[in-house]
C-alpha positions in Angstrom: 143.6 15.7 40.0 143.3 11.9 41.0 146.1 9.5 40.4 146.5 5.6 39.6 150.6 4.7 40.1 150.6 1.4 38.1 152.8 -0.9 39.9 156.3 0.1 38.1 155.4 3.0 38.8 154.5 2.9 42.8 157.9 0.5 42.8 160.4 3.4 40.4 158.7 5.6 43.5 161.4 3.3 45.8 163.1 1.4 44.8 164.5 3.4 41.3 163.3 7.0 41.4 165.3 8.1 38.8 163.1 6.4 36.2 160.7 8.6 37.2 160.5 11.9 34.4 160.3 15.4 36.4 156.6 15.7 36.2 155.4 12.8 37.2 158.2 13.5 40.4 156.3 16.8 40.2 152.8 16.1 40.5 153.4 12.8 43.4 155.4 16.0 45.8 152.8 17.9 45.4 150.3 17.8 48.3 146.9 18.6 46.2 147.6 15.7 44.3 145.4 12.8 45.7 147.6 9.5 45.1 146.1 6.3 44.7 146.7 3.0 44.8 144.7 -0.7 43.4 145.1 -4.0 45.9 146.0 -5.2 42.3 149.6 -3.6 42.1 150.8 -4.5 46.1 149.4 -8.4 44.3 152.1 -7.6 41.3 154.6 -6.6 43.4 154.4 -9.6 45.2 155.1 -11.6 42.7 158.2 -10.0 41.3 159.2 -10.2 44.9 158.5 -13.8 44.7 160.1 -13.7 41.5 163.3 -13.2 43.0 163.1 -9.7 40.3 163.2 -7.1 42.9 166.2 -6.9 45.7 164.6 -6.0 48.8 166.7 -5.6 52.2 163.9 -7.2 53.8 160.7 -9.3 53.9 158.2 -8.5 50.8 155.6 -8.1 53.5 157.6 -5.0 55.4 158.9 -3.4 52.0 155.1 -2.9 50.8 154.3 -2.1 54.9 156.3 0.6 54.9 156.1 1.7 51.3 152.7 2.1 52.4 153.7 3.7 56.4 156.7 6.3 54.1 154.5 7.2 51.2 150.5 7.6 52.2 148.0 6.5 49.2 144.0 6.1 49.2 143.4 2.3 48.2 141.3 2.1 45.0 138.1 -0.7 46.2 138.3 -3.7 43.9 134.3 -3.4 43.3 131.3 -4.9 41.3 131.7 -1.3 39.5 135.7 -1.9 38.6 134.7 -6.0 37.8 132.2 -4.6 35.2 133.8 -1.6 33.9 136.1 -4.5 32.2 134.4 -5.3 29.3 134.0 -1.5 28.3 137.5 -1.1 28.4 140.2 -1.3 25.3 143.6 -2.4 25.6 145.1 -4.1 23.0 145.9 -6.4 25.2 143.9 -8.2 27.4 146.5 -8.5 30.5 144.4 -9.3 33.8 146.8 -7.0 35.5 146.1 -4.0 33.6 142.4 -4.0 33.1 142.2 -4.0 36.2 143.7 -0.9 36.9 142.3 0.5 33.4 138.3 0.0 34.7 139.2 1.4 37.9 140.9 4.4 36.8 137.3 4.5 34.6 135.8 3.6 37.9 137.0 6.0 40.0 137.8 8.7 37.2 141.6 8.3 38.0 144.3 9.2 36.1 146.8 6.6 35.4 150.0 7.6 35.9 151.9 4.8 33.7 155.2 4.0 31.3 153.4 1.3 29.5 152.2 1.8 26.0 149.0 -0.6 26.4 148.2 1.6 29.2 149.0 4.8 27.6 147.1 4.0 24.4 144.0 2.8 26.4 140.5 4.1 24.7 138.5 6.5 27.7 141.1 6.5 30.3 143.2 9.5 31.1 146.8 8.9 31.5 149.8 10.9 33.2 152.3 9.6 31.1 156.4 8.8 32.7 157.9 9.9 29.7 
Protein backbone atom coordinates (compact mmCIF):
# COMPACT_ATOMS: atom_id res chain seq x y z
CA UNK A 1 0.00 0.00 0.00
CA UNK A 2 1.18 3.54 -0.81
CA UNK A 3 -0.29 6.34 1.29
CA UNK A 4 -0.31 10.04 0.48
CA UNK A 5 -0.72 11.97 3.72
CA UNK A 6 -3.08 14.90 3.64
CA UNK A 7 -1.55 17.96 5.28
CA UNK A 8 -3.52 17.70 8.51
CA UNK A 9 -2.70 14.00 8.91
CA UNK A 10 1.01 14.76 8.57
CA UNK A 11 0.81 17.62 11.07
CA UNK A 12 -1.36 15.69 13.54
CA UNK A 13 1.09 12.78 13.44
CA UNK A 14 3.51 15.04 15.30
CA UNK A 15 1.49 17.72 17.07
CA UNK A 16 -1.82 16.00 17.87
CA UNK A 17 -1.43 12.22 17.51
CA UNK A 18 -4.64 11.60 19.48
CA UNK A 19 -6.53 12.84 16.39
CA UNK A 20 -5.16 9.95 14.32
CA UNK A 21 -7.57 7.00 14.17
CA UNK A 22 -6.18 3.65 15.31
CA UNK A 23 -6.35 2.02 11.86
CA UNK A 24 -4.58 5.01 10.30
CA UNK A 25 -1.94 4.95 13.06
CA UNK A 26 -1.42 1.24 12.40
CA UNK A 27 -0.94 1.91 8.69
CA UNK A 28 1.51 4.73 9.40
CA UNK A 29 3.50 2.50 11.78
CA UNK A 30 3.62 -0.41 9.30
CA UNK A 31 7.11 -0.53 7.77
CA UNK A 32 5.76 -2.24 4.64
CA UNK A 33 3.48 0.71 3.85
CA UNK A 34 5.01 3.47 1.71
CA UNK A 35 4.33 6.94 3.10
CA UNK A 36 4.29 9.86 0.65
CA UNK A 37 4.00 13.61 1.16
CA UNK A 38 3.44 16.32 -1.40
CA UNK A 39 5.40 19.57 -1.29
CA UNK A 40 1.94 21.15 -1.38
CA UNK A 41 1.47 19.89 2.20
CA UNK A 42 4.71 21.50 3.29
CA UNK A 43 3.56 24.74 1.66
CA UNK A 44 0.20 24.48 3.49
CA UNK A 45 2.07 23.87 6.76
CA UNK A 46 4.20 26.98 6.17
CA UNK A 47 1.06 29.07 5.50
CA UNK A 48 -0.57 27.81 8.71
CA UNK A 49 2.58 28.58 10.68
CA UNK A 50 2.83 32.05 9.14
CA UNK A 51 -0.77 32.77 10.16
CA UNK A 52 -0.02 31.64 13.74
CA UNK A 53 -2.41 28.69 13.55
CA UNK A 54 0.26 26.25 14.79
CA UNK A 55 2.11 26.38 18.09
CA UNK A 56 5.76 25.63 17.41
CA UNK A 57 8.77 25.90 19.71
CA UNK A 58 11.11 26.23 16.71
CA UNK A 59 10.95 27.93 13.32
CA UNK A 60 8.63 26.37 10.73
CA UNK A 61 11.61 25.44 8.54
CA UNK A 62 13.32 23.70 11.48
CA UNK A 63 10.07 21.89 12.30
CA UNK A 64 9.72 20.60 8.74
CA UNK A 65 13.34 19.46 8.69
CA UNK A 66 12.95 17.58 11.99
CA UNK A 67 9.64 16.05 10.95
CA UNK A 68 11.10 14.76 7.69
CA UNK A 69 14.10 13.32 9.53
CA UNK A 70 12.00 11.63 12.23
CA UNK A 71 9.41 10.21 9.87
CA UNK A 72 11.01 9.38 6.53
CA UNK A 73 8.65 9.67 3.60
CA UNK A 74 8.77 9.66 -0.15
CA UNK A 75 8.36 13.09 -1.68
CA UNK A 76 5.52 13.08 -4.20
CA UNK A 77 6.86 15.15 -7.08
CA UNK A 78 4.89 17.95 -8.66
CA UNK A 79 5.12 16.94 -12.28
CA UNK A 80 3.48 17.91 -15.54
CA UNK A 81 1.47 14.68 -15.31
CA UNK A 82 0.09 15.77 -11.93
CA UNK A 83 -0.95 19.16 -13.32
CA UNK A 84 -2.56 17.52 -16.37
CA UNK A 85 -4.51 15.17 -14.07
CA UNK A 86 -6.16 18.05 -12.19
CA UNK A 87 -9.09 18.41 -14.66
CA UNK A 88 -9.85 14.69 -14.22
CA UNK A 89 -10.29 15.07 -10.46
CA UNK A 90 -13.86 15.37 -9.29
CA UNK A 91 -14.15 17.31 -6.04
CA UNK A 92 -17.14 19.20 -4.66
CA UNK A 93 -14.95 22.28 -4.34
CA UNK A 94 -11.98 23.74 -6.19
CA UNK A 95 -9.44 24.14 -3.37
CA UNK A 96 -6.10 24.20 -5.23
CA UNK A 97 -4.23 22.24 -2.56
CA UNK A 98 -6.84 19.47 -2.52
CA UNK A 99 -6.84 19.36 -6.32
CA UNK A 100 -3.06 18.92 -6.34
CA UNK A 101 -3.23 16.20 -3.68
CA UNK A 102 -5.99 14.30 -5.47
CA UNK A 103 -4.21 14.60 -8.82
CA UNK A 104 -0.98 13.43 -7.21
CA UNK A 105 -2.75 10.40 -5.75
CA UNK A 106 -4.29 9.61 -9.10
CA UNK A 107 -1.03 10.05 -11.02
CA UNK A 108 1.10 7.91 -8.72
CA UNK A 109 -1.60 5.40 -7.69
CA UNK A 110 -1.60 6.49 -4.05
CA UNK A 111 -4.27 6.32 -1.37
CA UNK A 112 -4.94 9.67 0.31
CA UNK A 113 -5.13 9.51 4.11
CA UNK A 114 -7.51 12.26 5.20
CA UNK A 115 -10.33 13.47 7.41
CA UNK A 116 -11.37 16.05 4.81
CA UNK A 117 -14.94 15.35 3.70
CA UNK A 118 -14.25 16.84 0.26
CA UNK A 119 -11.35 14.48 -0.39
CA UNK A 120 -13.22 11.55 1.15
CA UNK A 121 -15.95 12.01 -1.46
CA UNK A 122 -13.57 12.51 -4.39
CA UNK A 123 -14.40 10.38 -7.43
CA UNK A 124 -11.70 8.18 -8.93
CA UNK A 125 -9.26 8.59 -6.04
CA UNK A 126 -8.48 5.98 -3.42
CA UNK A 127 -8.88 7.24 0.16
CA UNK A 128 -8.26 5.97 3.67
CA UNK A 129 -10.59 7.78 6.06
CA UNK A 130 -9.21 8.97 9.36
CA UNK A 131 -12.32 8.04 11.36
